[in-house]
C-alpha positions in Angstrom: 8.7 171.7 91.9 10.7 175.0 92.1 10.9 174.7 95.8 12.1 171.1 95.7 14.8 171.8 93.2 16.4 174.6 95.2 18.4 172.5 97.5 19.4 170.2 94.6 21.0 173.0 92.8 22.9 174.6 95.7 26.4 173.7 96.7 28.5 175.1 99.5 31.8 173.7 98.2 34.2 176.4 97.0 34.7 176.5 93.3 38.5 176.8 93.7 38.8 173.3 95.0 37.9 171.8 91.6 39.1 172.4 88.1 37.0 173.7 85.2 33.3 174.0 86.0 33.0 170.9 88.1 32.2 170.8 91.8 31.8 167.9 94.1 28.8 167.9 96.4 27.2 165.5 98.8 23.6 164.9 99.7 21.7 164.0 102.8 18.0 164.0 103.3 16.3 166.2 100.7 19.2 168.3 99.3 22.7 168.2 98.0 24.2 171.0 100.1 26.0 168.9 102.8 29.5 167.6 102.2 30.8 164.4 103.7 33.5 164.9 106.2 34.1 166.0 109.8 32.7 169.3 111.0 29.7 169.6 108.7 26.2 169.6 110.3 23.5 167.5 109.0 25.8 164.6 108.2 24.2 161.1 108.5 26.5 159.0 110.7 25.3 155.8 109.3 26.5 156.6 105.8 29.6 154.9 104.5 31.9 155.9 101.7 30.9 152.9 99.5 27.2 154.0 99.6 27.9 157.1 97.6 28.5 157.2 93.9 29.8 159.8 91.6 27.1 161.4 89.4 27.2 164.1 86.7 24.4 166.6 86.6 23.8 168.8 83.5 21.3 171.7 83.7 19.5 173.2 80.7 22.1 175.9 80.4 24.9 173.3 79.7 26.6 173.6 83.0 27.8 170.3 84.5 28.6 169.3 88.1 30.1 166.1 89.6 28.1 165.1 92.7 28.6 162.5 95.3 25.1 161.0 95.9 23.5 157.9 97.3 20.7 156.0 95.6 18.1 157.1 98.2 18.7 160.7 97.5 18.4 160.2 93.7 15.3 158.1 94.1 13.6 160.8 96.3 14.6 163.7 94.0 13.4 162.0 90.8 10.5 160.0 92.3 11.9 156.7 91.0 11.6 153.2 92.4 14.6 151.2 93.2 14.2 148.8 90.2 14.5 151.7 87.8 17.7 152.9 89.5 19.2 149.4 89.1 19.2 149.9 85.3 21.8 152.7 85.7 24.4 150.4 87.5 27.3 150.0 85.0 28.4 146.8 86.8 25.3 144.9 85.6 24.3 144.1 82.0 20.7 145.0 81.3 19.0 145.1 77.9 18.4 148.6 76.4 15.2 150.3 77.7 13.6 153.7 77.9 11.1 154.1 80.7 8.8 157.1 81.1 7.9 158.0 84.7 5.9 160.8 86.3 8.8 163.2 86.8 11.7 161.5 84.9 12.7 159.4 81.9 15.0 156.5 82.7 17.3 155.8 79.8 19.5 152.7 79.6 21.0 152.5 76.1 24.2 150.6 75.9 26.8 152.5 78.0 24.6 155.6 78.2 22.5 155.3 81.4 21.0 158.4 82.7 17.9 160.0 84.3 16.3 162.9 82.4 14.0 165.3 84.2 12.5 168.6 83.0 15.3 170.5 84.6 18.4 168.3 84.5 20.2 165.2 83.3 21.7 162.9 85.9 24.1 160.2 84.8 26.7 158.0 86.4 30.2 159.4 86.2 32.2 157.0 84.1 35.4 156.9 82.0 33.6 155.2 79.1 34.0 157.0 75.8 30.3 157.1 75.0 29.4 158.6 78.4 32.1 161.3 78.0 31.0 162.0 74.5 27.4 162.3 75.6 28.3 164.7 78.5 30.5 166.9 76.4 28.2 167.0 73.4 25.1 167.7 75.5 26.8 170.6 77.3 28.0 171.9 74.0 24.6 171.8 72.3 22.8 173.3 75.3 25.3 176.2 75.5 25.0 176.8 71.7 21.2 176.8 71.8 21.0 178.7 75.0 19.9 182.0 73.3 18.0 180.3 70.4 14.5 179.0 70.5 14.2 175.3 70.0 11.1 173.3 69.2 12.2 170.4 71.3 11.9 170.7 75.1 15.0 169.9 77.3 14.1 166.3 78.0 13.7 165.5 74.3 17.0 167.1 73.3 18.7 164.9 76.0 16.9 161.8 74.8 17.6 162.6 71.2 21.3 162.8 71.9 21.3 159.5 73.8 19.6 157.8 70.9 21.9 159.5 68.4 25.1 158.4 70.1 23.8 154.9 70.7 22.7 154.3 67.1 25.8 155.8 65.7 28.0 153.7 68.0 26.2 150.5 67.0 26.4 151.5 63.3 30.1 152.1 63.6 30.6 148.7 65.2 28.7 147.1 62.4 30.8 148.9 59.8 34.0 147.8 61.6 32.8 144.3 61.7 32.0 144.4 58.0 35.5 145.6 57.2 37.0 142.7 59.2 34.8 139.9 58.2 34.4 140.3 54.4 38.1 139.7 53.6 38.1 136.6 55.9 35.0 135.2 54.2 36.5 135.8 50.7 39.7 134.1 51.8 37.7 131.2 53.3 35.8 130.7 50.1 39.0 130.4 48.1 41.0 128.5 50.7 39.3 126.3 53.3 41.5 126.0 56.3 41.1 125.4 60.0 42.5 128.9 60.8 40.0 130.7 58.6 37.1 128.6 59.9 38.1 129.5 63.5 38.2 133.2 62.6 34.8 133.1 61.0 33.4 131.3 64.0 34.6 134.1 66.3 33.2 136.8 64.0 29.9 135.0 63.8 29.6 135.0 67.6 30.3 138.7 67.6 27.8 139.2 64.9 25.0 137.4 66.8 25.7 139.4 70.0 25.7 142.7 68.1 22.5 141.7 66.3 20.8 141.1 69.6 21.9 144.5 70.9 20.7 146.4 67.8 17.5 144.4 67.8 16.8 145.4 71.4 17.3 149.1 70.7 15.1 148.8 67.6 12.4 146.9 69.5 12.4 149.4 72.4 11.9 152.4 70.1 9.2 150.5 68.2 7.5 149.7 71.6 7.4 153.4 72.5 6.0 154.4 69.1 3.2 151.8 69.5 2.2 153.0 73.0 0.7 156.6 73.0 0.5 156.5 76.8 4.2 155.9 77.3 5.0 158.7 74.8 2.6 161.1 76.6 4.4 160.3 79.9 7.6 161.7 78.5 6.4 165.3 78.1 8.0 166.3 81.4 8.2 170.0 80.8 4.6 170.4 80.0 3.5 168.2 82.9 5.7 170.3 85.2 4.1 173.5 83.9 0.7 172.0 84.2 1.3 170.9 87.8 2.6 174.4 88.7 -0.3 176.1 87.1 -2.9 173.9 88.8 -1.1 174.2 92.2 -1.0 178.0 91.9 -4.7 178.2 90.9 -5.7 175.8 93.7 -3.7 177.9 96.2 -5.4 181.1 95.2 -8.8 179.5 95.4 -8.1 178.2 98.9 -6.8 181.7 100.0 -9.8 183.5 98.7 -12.2 181.1 100.2 -10.6 181.0 103.6 -10.3 184.8 103.6 -14.1 185.0 103.0 -14.7 182.6 105.8 -12.7 184.8 108.2 -14.8 187.9 107.2 -18.0 186.0 107.9 -16.7 184.8 111.3 -16.2 188.4 112.4 -19.9 189.3 111.9 -21.2 186.1 113.4 -19.6 185.5 116.8 -18.8 181.9 117.6 -16.7 180.0 120.1 -12.9 180.0 119.4 -12.8 176.2 119.5 -15.6 175.9 117.0 -14.0 178.5 114.7 -10.6 176.8 114.7 -12.1 173.3 114.0 -14.3 174.7 111.2 -11.3 176.3 109.5 -9.3 173.2 109.7 -12.2 171.2 108.3 -12.6 173.6 105.5 -8.9 173.4 104.7 -9.0 169.6 104.6 -12.0 169.7 102.3 -10.5 172.1 99.9 -7.2 170.2 100.0 -8.9 166.9 99.1 -11.0 168.6 96.4 -8.0 170.3 94.8 -5.9 167.1 94.9 -8.7 165.2 93.1 -9.2 168.0 90.7 -5.4 168.2 90.0 -5.1 164.5 89.4 -8.1 164.3 87.1 -7.2 167.3 85.0 -3.6 166.4 84.6 -4.4 162.9 83.7 -7.0 164.0 81.1 -4.6 166.5 79.6 -1.8 163.9 79.3 -4.3 161.6 77.6 -5.0 164.3 75.0 -1.3 165.1 74.6 -0.1 165.8 71.1 2.6 163.2 70.7 3.5 163.9 67.1 6.7 165.7 68.1 8.1 162.8 70.0 6.8 160.2 67.5 8.7 161.9 64.7 11.9 161.9 66.8 11.6 158.3 67.6 10.7 157.4 64.0 13.9 158.9 62.7 16.1 156.8 65.0 13.9 153.8 64.5 14.6 154.0 60.7 18.4 154.5 61.5 18.5 151.5 63.8 16.4 149.4 61.5 18.9 150.2 58.7 21.7 149.0 60.9 19.8 145.9 61.7 19.3 145.2 58.0 23.1 145.6 57.5 23.7 143.0 60.1 21.1 140.7 58.6 22.8 141.1 55.2 26.1 140.3 56.7 24.6 137.2 58.3 23.2 136.2 55.0 26.6 136.6 53.4 28.1 134.4 56.1 25.3 131.8 55.5 26.0 132.0 51.7 29.7 131.4 52.3 28.9 128.5 54.5 26.6 127.0 51.9 29.4 127.5 49.3 31.9 125.8 51.6 29.5 122.9 52.2 28.9 122.6 48.4 32.6 122.6 47.8 33.2 120.0 50.5 30.3 117.9 49.1 31.8 118.0 45.6 35.2 117.0 46.9 33.6 114.2 48.9 31.7 113.0 45.8 34.9 112.9 43.8 36.5 110.9 46.5 33.6 108.5 46.5 33.8 108.1 42.8 37.5 107.3 42.8 37.0 105.0 45.7 34.3 103.2 43.6 36.7 102.8 40.7 39.5 101.5 42.9 37.0 99.1 44.5 36.0 97.8 41.1 39.6 97.4 40.0 40.4 95.6 43.2 37.5 93.2 42.6 38.7 92.4 39.0 42.3 91.9 40.1 41.1 89.7 42.9 39.4 87.5 40.4 42.6 87.1 38.4 44.5 86.4 41.6 42.1 83.7 42.5 42.4 81.9 39.2 46.2 82.1 39.3 46.2 81.0 42.9 44.1 77.9 42.1 46.5 76.8 39.4 49.4 77.6 41.6 48.5 74.9 44.1 50.5 71.6 44.3 48.1 69.1 42.8 48.3 66.8 39.7 46.4 67.9 36.6 46.7 67.4 32.8 46.9 71.2 32.3 50.4 71.2 33.6 51.5 68.6 31.0 51.2 71.3 28.3 52.9 74.6 29.3 51.2 76.6 26.6 47.8 75.6 27.9 48.4 77.3 31.2 49.5 80.5 29.4 46.2 80.5 27.5 44.2 80.1 30.7 46.0 83.2 32.2 45.4 85.2 29.0 41.7 84.3 28.9 41.3 85.2 32.6 43.0 88.5 32.1 40.9 89.5 29.1 37.8 88.5 31.0 38.8 90.7 33.9 39.4 93.6 31.6 36.0 93.1 29.9 34.3 92.9 33.3 36.0 96.2 34.4 35.0 98.0 31.2 31.4 96.8 31.5 31.4 98.1 35.1 32.5 101.6 33.8 29.9 101.6 31.1 27.2 100.8 33.7 28.4 103.7 35.9 28.3 106.1 32.9 24.8 104.9 32.0 23.6 105.6 35.5 25.4 109.0 35.4 27.4 108.2 38.5 30.8 108.6 36.9 31.0 110.4 33.5 34.0 109.2 31.5 
């Protein structure tokens, strides 16, 4: 791993070209030491400017560099498939995810999208506030703790900062939404209007989108906590040290064995061809044995990995994100309660209107009866009633009293049925 990182850390660009501690480098093949432009050897002619992207690399000492890399170089350096690298594209919207791979941790949390290895953090260079805050804060923490021992390895410190910034950013958005929506809901409860309803509708849509984002972060952390294998895969520093230790031990074993074979070959003369083929066969055998030994031992060691350190780290941010999610659910319940109150108020007003409509309908019915009687006697036909003028007046009085009695009876019936209390 040390040999493969050497070309990644070198840069031939003069430091005076760039301000501060940043330098722009380019990569072709296996390293980052070739710069795009005419006159530089090793440049791939088929490369185009749009195939390179700006990346920021941060080492464990807190030094940062801005590199111009293509996806193939990043994939080869971090041993990542193309589908993992797509999660880092800021032009696409993917749900939050944390993926543990053999040599890297792929982090896609809101705007923070980076690749964390045992020796560096690689993230897309962006003008987003969260990305700039993550870069500056990580460099600051690494420089501060450079001379102090820390229980957390480098990859966990980088992952912790990504979780911290993401959770705090979501929590700040939730608090800002609370400050905006509570006054609107209180105003809506006291005064129902189309403008207030439209504002609440927009806030509710924002609330649902924010709830989904917080829920995804919370679910991703919970998924990691439930899978011990995924957490064991994220111990990149220990896996790197274990690989180097087994590689060195296998190399020494092969050197000693081959050296002994050469001593024996001097005392027992054989043909040159046979000697060379035997040595090559021995090397191939030892290579296959060491590879199988390395894979089995590393796999068994990862399976027995003590994951309490990472589990406690994830648990702390799971509690934080779960608390944020509970705040959102409480806000949603407050909105639902306000909607229920509005529906109850509207229902009460509607009931009042129905009651008044019922009274007006009853009054109209009674007046219609009186109008029918007067209309009948207002027709042009001969009758003895018209011979006595006082008789027609008594008919009208009896009809009017009867209508009043009928209307009062109707009101008493409504009160008895508890439809309209008087």
